[in-house]
Each structure stands twice: as C-alpha cells, then as structure tokens.
N, C-alpha and C positions, 0 to 999 in steps of 0.2 A: 093687479100688478102681475108681472111676468114671474112664473115660478123659478126660472134661472136667476133672474135678478134678486128675488127674495132669498133664495138660498145662498147667493154670493154675499148679500148683505148680513144676513143672520145665520152664519154658519157656526158650528160648535166652536171651531178653532178661533173664530173671530172675538169669541167672548172668554177665551182662556180655557175651554173644555176639550178633552180629547174627542176626536171625531166619533170613535167607537170604544167600547170597553173591550180591549184585547187581552187583558191580563188582569190578575188579582191586584197588582199595583195600581193600575188605572182605576179599578173599582174602589180601592181603598182611598185613593187621592180624591175621588169624588164623595165618598161616604163620610169620611172622617170630619171635614169642615161642617158638613150638614148635620151630623150627629151632635157636634159641639154647639152649633147654633140652636138646634132643637132642645138640647139640655137646658141652655140658658133661658129659652122661652118657657119651657115647662117649669123650671125653678121659679121664674118670676110669677107664673100663674099660681103655683102651689103656695108660695109666700103670700100672695094676695088672698088666696082662699083660707089659709091658716090664720092670717091676720083677722079677716072677716069673721071666722069662727070664734077667735079669741075675744074680739069686741062684742060679739053677740052671745057670749056664754053666760052673761048675767051673774057671774059669781060662782057658778056651778063648777066645782073643782074637777069633775070628770071631764067636762066640756073643755075647760081650759087646758087639761093635761093632753087631750086629744089634738087641740089646736097647736100646742107647743110641739107635739110629736110630729105633726104634718110639716111644721116649719123646720124642725131639726132634721127630718129625713130629706127634705128638699135640699137643704144646705149640704148634708153629707153626700147626696147624690151628685150635686154639682161639683163638690170637691173631688170625688172619685173621677168624674168625666175630665176635669181640668188636670188632675194628677196623671191621668193617661195621655192627655194631650202633651204635657210637658215631657213625660217619659219617651213619647215618640220623638219630640224635638231633641232630646238628649241623645237618643240612639242615633238620629240622623247626624248629629254633630260628631259623636265619638267614632262612628264607623264610616263617616263620609258617604252615606247612602242617602237617597231622596225618597222618603216614603210619601210625603204630602206635597203636592205640586204647588 
C-alpha cells in the first residue's frame, strides 16, 4: 500500500490523538486514561491472584491473611486511582479547564 495513503488513513488525528506531544497537557491527556485502564486491569489480575491464593490456602491462617491483604491492597490502589480521576474531573469542572481530552 502507498505510504501516503496509509498515513492519511491512519493518522493520529483520525483516531483522536494529538499528532505530536507538544506540551505537558498533551502528554497528560494521553497518559491519564491509559493509567486508569492499566490500573483496572492490574486490579482485576491481583483480585484473581488473591482469590486463587485464598482458595488454595487450605485453612492456613497465614496464607489466608496474605491473600486477603493482596485483595485489600488491590482495591485500595484502584480506589486511589479512581479518586484521582474524579479529582481531575472536578478540577476541570470548577476551573473550566480541559486536562484530559
């Protein structure tokens, strides 16, 4: 396929991304949604891992405690990330600025 045609079809602006990162605002606009998505995926994996450890603990109180700690920390981490996300949204609303595109 012709390179000019390909670049016209799949340009960053055609999928909603800035063409280049020209400022800190552009960089944050790209990173914040990605971080929130990765945090959700990581939380899901950690909850699965903690649940597996809980199921395979075999009644060992120490192993059960570690599994519960993994699940608790995953939920706390996700709460912090989403709390930050909502704080950004509130700042956008109150000050009328656009942080995330």
